[in-house]
N, C-alpha and C positions, 0 to 999 in steps of 0.2 A: 607470894602464893605459889605453892608448887604445882604446875600444870598436871602433874600425875596423879595429885590427889583431888583435882577437879576437872571433870571431863569437860565441863562447860567451856573452859579456856581452850581446850584442844578443838572442840567443836566449833567454836567461833572462830579460831585460828584457820581451820579448814575451809570454812565458808568465805572468809576474807581471801585466802589464796585463790579459791574458785572464782570469786568476784573479780579478782585481779587479773586472772587468766581471760575472763570474758571481756574485760575492758581492752586488755592488750589485743585480743582477737579483732574486736571491734575497730580499734585503730589500725590494725593491719589491713583489715579489709578496706578500710578508706584510703589506706596508702597505696595497696595494689591496684585497687579500683578496677578490677575485672570480675565479671559474674562468674567465671569458672574457679577463680581462686577463692571468691567469697564462699562459695559453695563448698569447697573442700575445707575451709577454715570452719564453716558452720558444721560439717559432718563430725569434725573432730570435737567440736563443743558439745555435739549431741552425744558423744561417747563420755565426754567428761562429766556432764551433769548427773547422770545415774551413778557413776563411781564416787562423786563428791557425796550424793545422798545416801549411798550405802555406807560410806565410810563415817558420815556424821551420825547416821543411825546406830551404827555399830558402837561407837563412842558412848553414845546416850545408854544403850542397852548395858554396856559394860559398867556404867555408873549406877544403873539401877538394879544390877544383878544382886546385890545383898539386900534391897529393899523391897523387891517385887517377886511374886512367886514364879516359877518356872513357866506356868501355864500362861500368865500374863505376858511374860517375856516373848514366848512362841507367838502370841496373838499379835504383839506389836512387831515382831519380824515378819510375820505373814502380811500384816498390813503395809510395811514398807515394799515388799515384793510385789504386792497388788497394784501399789501406786505406780511402781516401775512398769509392770505388765500393762496397766490401763493407759499410760501415756505413749505407748508404742504406736 
């Protein structure tokens, strides 16, 4: 299966990579074992989460572009943006 033809494969790969980074960061926090370092690592993860969300949403929209009207695509994009704004 060609990942360029099926955006779900790319979306899931991005999620797996994001989860791997999260797990690696948790292990790093445990290894360093200081509050200051843990807070710095957590801050970086706070930036990574929205980037992964936007990337996965963009890939999903890319896959829907031929099947869904432009108005619905804009609504989905606005919903993703509102999720990011609401979780700040």
